[in-house]
N, C-alpha and C positions, 0 to 999 in steps of 0.2 A: 457394512455398506455405508458409505459416506452420505451425509445429507446433501442434497443438491444445492442448498443455500449456505452450506458451511464455507467459512473462509478458507482459502488455501493455507496449507501449513508452511511455515518457514523452515528452511534447513538450519542445521547447527552452523555456528560460525565457521567451523573448519570444513564445511561442505559448500560454502559460498563459491560461486563461479568467478573467482578473481582472475583477471587477465593482466598481462604485462602492460604497465602504463596506467592502470586504474589506481585511484587512491587506496591506501593500505587497508582500510576497513570498509570499502564500498561493497555494494551488492549489485553493481551495474550488470545488467544482463539477466538478472534473476527471473524476470518475467518476460524475457525475450529481447532480442536485439533492437526492435523498434518501439519498445515500451517507453512511454513518457509519464506514466503515473507512479511508478515505483510502489511504495507501501500503500498508496491509495487503492491498489488492487485488492487489499485486504478488506476494504469496506464493502459490505453487502447492502442491498436495497433496504432490508429490514432495519439495519442499524442507522442508515441515513434517515429513514422515516421516523425513527424514535428521536433522533437528534432535532428534527424539525419542531418537535413539541417544546423544545427548550427556547426557541426563538421568541423574543419579547418585543424588540423594536425594529428589526430588519436592517439596522445599521451595518454597513459593510466596512471592513478594515483592510487596507492594502497591506499585502505581505511582500515586502521588498527585500 
């Protein structure tokens, strides 16, 4: 039985749902057609809570 807080498992590379027109090594559609988070779906609440303990200054850095 899987833990309810366990991260979803990733398929092997050869199992990725590649579609015509997608970049060669993309995994677009892996978490559904309307997904906008991608691999961020792998983060669970407990991991985010642990990461907050590492914050020292609160400085934000733009990712462009």
